[in-house]
C-alpha positions as a Markdown table, in Angstrom:
| # | Residue | x | y | z |
|---|---|---|---|---|
| 1 | Met | -9.6 | 3.6 | -18.9 |
| 2 | Leu | -8.4 | 2.4 | -15.5 |
| 3 | Arg | -7.9 | 6.0 | -14.3 |
| 4 | Asn | -11.5 | 6.9 | -15.3 |
| 5 | Met | -12.8 | 3.8 | -13.6 |
| 6 | Met | -10.7 | 4.6 | -10.4 |
| 7 | Val | -12.0 | 8.1 | -10.4 |
| 8 | Val | -15.6 | 7.0 | -10.8 |
| 9 | Gly | -15.1 | 4.3 | -8.1 |
| 10 | Leu | -13.5 | 6.8 | -5.7 |
| 11 | Leu | -16.2 | 9.4 | -6.3 |
| 12 | Thr | -19.0 | 6.8 | -6.0 |
| 13 | Gly | -17.6 | 5.5 | -2.7 |
| 14 | Ala | -17.1 | 8.9 | -1.2 |
| 15 | Ile | -20.6 | 10.1 | -2.1 |
| 16 | Ala | -22.2 | 6.8 | -1.2 |
| 17 | Thr | -20.5 | 6.8 | 2.2 |
| 18 | Ala | -21.6 | 10.4 | 2.8 |
| 19 | Gly | -25.1 | 9.7 | 1.6 |
| 20 | Val | -25.5 | 6.6 | 3.8 |
| 21 | Ala | -24.1 | 8.4 | 6.8 |
| 22 | Ala | -26.5 | 11.3 | 6.5 |
| 23 | Thr | -30.2 | 11.3 | 7.3 |
| 24 | Thr | -32.8 | 13.8 | 6.5 |
| 25 | Thr | -36.2 | 14.4 | 8.0 |
| 26 | Gly | -39.1 | 15.1 | 5.7 |
| 27 | Ala | -42.8 | 15.3 | 5.9 |
| 28 | Thr | -43.0 | 11.5 | 5.9 |
| 29 | Gly | -40.4 | 11.1 | 8.6 |
| 30 | Thr | -36.7 | 10.2 | 8.6 |
| 31 | His | -35.2 | 8.5 | 5.5 |
| 32 | Ser | -31.7 | 7.7 | 4.5 |
| 33 | Gly | -29.5 | 10.3 | 3.0 |
| 34 | Trp | -28.7 | 7.9 | 0.2 |
| 35 | Gln | -32.3 | 8.2 | -1.0 |
| 36 | Thr | -31.9 | 11.9 | -1.2 |
| 37 | Val | -28.6 | 11.6 | -3.0 |
| 38 | Arg | -29.9 | 8.9 | -5.3 |
| 39 | Asn | -32.9 | 11.1 | -6.3 |
| 40 | Ser | -30.7 | 14.1 | -7.1 |
| 41 | Pro | -29.3 | 14.8 | -10.5 |
| 42 | Leu | -25.8 | 13.9 | -9.3 |
| 43 | Gly | -27.2 | 10.7 | -7.8 |
| 44 | Arg | -28.9 | 9.7 | -11.0 |
| 45 | Leu | -25.7 | 10.5 | -12.9 |
| 46 | Ile | -23.7 | 8.2 | -10.5 |
| 47 | Ser | -26.3 | 5.5 | -10.7 |
| 48 | Gly | -26.3 | 5.6 | -14.4 |
| 49 | Asn | -22.5 | 5.4 | -14.6 |
| 50 | Ile | -22.5 | 2.4 | -12.2 |
| 51 | Gly | -25.2 | 0.8 | -14.3 |
| 52 | Arg | -23.1 | 1.3 | -17.5 |
| 53 | Leu | -20.0 | 0.0 | -15.8 |
| 54 | Leu | -21.9 | -3.2 | -14.6 |
| 55 | Val | -23.2 | -3.7 | -18.2 |
| 56 | Leu | -19.6 | -3.3 | -19.5 |
| 57 | Arg | -18.3 | -5.7 | -16.9 |
| 58 | Ser | -20.8 | -8.4 | -18.0 |
| 59 | Glu | -20.1 | -7.8 | -21.7 |
| 60 | Leu | -16.4 | -8.1 | -21.2 |
| 61 | Asn | -16.7 | -11.7 | -20.0 |
| 62 | Ile | -13.4 | -11.6 | -18.2 |
| 63 | Thr | -12.1 | -15.0 | -17.4 |
| 64 | Pro | -10.9 | -16.0 | -14.0 |
| 65 | Glu | -7.4 | -16.2 | -15.3 |
| 66 | Gln | -7.6 | -12.7 | -16.7 |
| 67 | Arg | -9.1 | -11.4 | -13.4 |
| 68 | Ala | -6.2 | -13.0 | -11.4 |
| 69 | Lys | -3.6 | -11.5 | -13.7 |
| 70 | Val | -5.2 | -8.0 | -13.5 |
| 71 | Arg | -5.5 | -8.4 | -9.7 |
| 72 | Gln | -1.8 | -9.4 | -9.5 |
| 73 | Ile | -0.7 | -6.3 | -11.6 |
| 74 | Leu | -2.8 | -4.0 | -9.4 |
| 75 | Thr | -1.5 | -5.6 | -6.3 |
| 76 | Glu | 2.1 | -5.1 | -7.5 |
| 77 | His | 1.4 | -1.4 | -8.1 |
| 78 | Gly | -0.9 | -1.0 | -5.1 |
| 79 | Ala | 1.5 | 1.2 | -3.0 |
| 80 | Glu | 2.2 | 3.4 | -6.0 |
| 81 | Ile | -1.5 | 3.7 | -6.8 |
| 82 | Ala | -2.4 | 4.6 | -3.1 |
| 83 | Ala | 0.4 | 7.2 | -2.9 |
| 84 | Thr | -0.7 | 8.8 | -6.2 |
| 85 | Val | -4.4 | 8.9 | -5.0 |
| 86 | Lys | -3.2 | 10.4 | -1.7 |
| 87 | Glu | -1.1 | 13.0 | -3.4 |
| 88 | Val | -3.9 | 14.1 | -5.8 |
| 89 | Arg | -6.3 | 14.4 | -2.9 |
| 90 | Ala | -3.9 | 16.5 | -0.9 |
| 91 | Lys | -3.4 | 18.9 | -3.8 |
| 92 | Arg | -7.1 | 19.1 | -4.4 |
| 93 | Val | -7.7 | 19.9 | -0.7 |
| 94 | Ala | -5.0 | 22.6 | -0.9 |
| 95 | Leu | -6.7 | 24.2 | -3.9 |
| 96 | Arg | -10.0 | 24.1 | -2.2 |
| 97 | Lys | -8.5 | 25.8 | 0.9 |
| 98 | Ala | -6.9 | 28.4 | -1.2 |
| 99 | Val | -10.2 | 29.2 | -3.0 |
| 100 | Leu | -12.3 | 29.2 | 0.2 |
| 101 | Gly | -9.8 | 30.7 | 2.6 |
| 102 | Gly | -10.5 | 34.3 | 3.6 |
| 103 | Glu | -9.6 | 36.8 | 1.0 |
| 104 | Ala | -9.0 | 35.6 | -2.5 |
| 105 | Asp | -5.3 | 35.4 | -3.0 |
| 106 | Glu | -5.0 | 35.0 | -6.8 |
| 107 | Ser | -1.3 | 34.0 | -6.6 |
| 108 | Ala | -2.0 | 31.3 | -4.0 |
| 109 | Ile | -5.0 | 29.9 | -5.9 |
| 110 | Arg | -3.0 | 29.8 | -9.2 |
| 111 | Thr | -0.1 | 28.1 | -7.4 |
| 112 | Ala | -2.3 | 25.5 | -5.9 |
| 113 | Ala | -4.1 | 24.9 | -9.2 |
| 114 | His | -0.8 | 24.5 | -11.0 |
| 115 | Glu | 0.4 | 22.0 | -8.4 |
| 116 | Leu | -2.8 | 20.1 | -8.7 |
| 117 | Gly | -2.5 | 20.1 | -12.5 |
| 118 | Glu | 1.1 | 18.8 | -12.3 |
| 119 | Thr | 0.0 | 16.1 | -9.9 |
| 120 | Leu | -2.9 | 15.1 | -12.2 |
| 121 | Gly | -0.4 | 14.9 | -15.1 |
| 122 | Asp | 1.9 | 12.7 | -13.1 |
| 123 | Ala | -1.1 | 10.5 | -12.1 |
| 124 | Ala | -2.2 | 10.3 | -15.8 |
| 125 | Val | 1.3 | 9.1 | -16.8 |
| 126 | Lys | 1.3 | 6.5 | -14.1 |
| 127 | Ala | -2.2 | 5.4 | -15.2 |
| 128 | Ala | -1.0 | 5.1 | -18.8 |
| 129 | Lys | 1.9 | 2.9 | -17.7 |
| 130 | Leu | -0.4 | 0.7 | -15.7 |
| 131 | Arg | -2.8 | 0.5 | -18.6 |
| 132 | Ala | 0.1 | -0.8 | -20.7 |
| 133 | Asp | 0.6 | -3.6 | -18.2 |
| 134 | Val | -3.1 | -4.5 | -18.1 |
| 135 | Ala | -4.0 | -4.2 | -21.8 |
| 136 | Pro | -2.1 | -7.3 | -22.9 |
| 137 | Val | -4.1 | -9.4 | -20.4 |
| 138 | Leu | -7.3 | -8.5 | -22.3 |
| 139 | Thr | -8.4 | -9.7 | -25.7 |
| 140 | Ala | -8.7 | -7.3 | -28.7 |
| 141 | Ser | -12.5 | -7.6 | -28.4 |
| 142 | Gln | -12.4 | -6.6 | -24.8 |
| 143 | Arg | -10.1 | -3.7 | -25.4 |
| 144 | Thr | -12.4 | -2.5 | -28.2 |
| 145 | Lys | -15.5 | -2.7 | -26.0 |
| 146 | Ile | -13.7 | -0.6 | -23.3 |
| 147 | Ala | -12.7 | 1.9 | -25.9 |
| 148 | Asp | -16.2 | 2.1 | -27.3 |
| 149 | Phe | -17.6 | 2.5 | -23.7 |
| 150 | Leu | -15.2 | 5.4 | -23.0 |
| 151 | Arg | -16.0 | 7.1 | -26.4 |
| 152 | Glu | -19.7 | 6.9 | -25.6 |
| 153 | Arg | -19.1 | 8.5 | -22.1 |
| 154 | Asp | -16.9 | 11.2 | -23.7 |
| 155 | Asp | -19.7 | 11.9 | -26.2 |
| 156 | Gly | -22.2 | 12.3 | -23.4 |
| 157 | Ala | -24.2 | 9.3 | -24.4 |
């Protein structure tokens, strides 16, 4: 759950930053790049996911004490989380470079893809351990709501 939320958050932040920084000129003049991104299929998908996350957040009714405990856990693991995100990004960039660089070198692409897969596996294991630390802070009802939310997302709802 936390890994999915982190990925959505990182993706949203990256796209929003790029969208806000960009401007486009149309028949009616200049407008923000975010308007263009928001009106695209990807933008609607991101907006929908953010909306669902906000609804989930309000439905969870997390207490200030729970919020403080979760924040403490995330802070304690902050350096590890940052290093993991940085490593995943580096491997993703390496794969992209292998795919887009000059002639297609199948061996280099497969090696880069394998390394990214290994890194994602390591990140998933770390996320599972972090989830195990955070889960006891939440009530059974809150955990059920999160599980239902994830199941709906996986089912494409």
